N, C-alpha and C positions, 0 to 999 in steps of 0.2 A: 504494500500500500504506500503510495506516494504522499508526501505532505501536500495538503491542498494549496498552499502558497507557492509550491513548485509547479503545480499544474497550470494555474492562472498566472500569466506573466504580467499583462496590463490590459486595461479597458481600451477599446477603440473609440477615439474621439474624432468623428467626421460628420458631415451633413447627413449621410445615409444612416449612420447609427442613431443620430438624434431624431431622424424621421421615423425610425422603427420603434422608438420609445412609446409612441401612441398605441402601438399594437402589443405593448408589454414585452418587447424583444430587446435584449441587450447583447452587445458584441464585445468579445474579448479575444486577445491574442493568447494562445495557449501553447503548451509544450508540444513539440512535434510528435512525440510518441504517446500523447494522452488520448485515451479512448473516450467515447461518449459517456459511459457510466462513470468514469473517473472525473470527467468534467462536471457531470451532474452532481456527484457527491461533493466535489470541491466548492461549487457555487452554493450549494445548500449549507455547507459547513461554514464557509467564510461569511456569507451575507445573511444567513438565517432566513432563507426564503424557500419556497417549494417550486421546483422546476417541472414544467409540463413537457417540454421538448427541447432537444439539443440538435442543431445542425452544424456540421463542420465543413470546412473547405481548406484546401491547401493552395496557397498563392505562390507562384514562382517569383523569384526576385528579378528585378529589372536588370537589363544589361546596360551598363553606363560606360561612357568613354572618358578616359583621362585626358584633359585638355593639354596638359604639358607634354606627355610622352606619346599620346595618340593610341595607347593601348586600351584594351577593354577590361573592365572589372564587372563584378556582379554583386548586386545587393542580396542579402540573405533571404532564403525562402521562409515563409511565414504560414503558420496554421491558425485559422480563426475559428471561433465557435460563436454561433448565434443561438442564444439561450432564451426560450420562451418561458415566462413565469406564469404561475396560476393567477387567475383573476383576483385582484385585490392586493397582491404582493408587489413590491417595488424595491429598487436599490437606490438609496439616497445619494450614492456617489455620482449618479448621472443627472440628478435633479438640477434644473436651471435656476 
């Protein structure tokens, strides 16, 4: 069993994530090897809420060019989790 704070890396702060708050969906960057049940347990433990559904997606890192040397590098790959909470629950971290 992983520590819940190792599973959840950080919340996603973007226009899309704030738009999803109306549907009670919260976005987090999670550890690459985290499974949906581990993410569910971590969210429920850390924020004391009830999770209805967890959707995950792996995002490939962008290829970026170095202006000085002309070589290419790559940003890190990221795994995101979109967590739907039970009606009535919310996470105060995201409140505006």
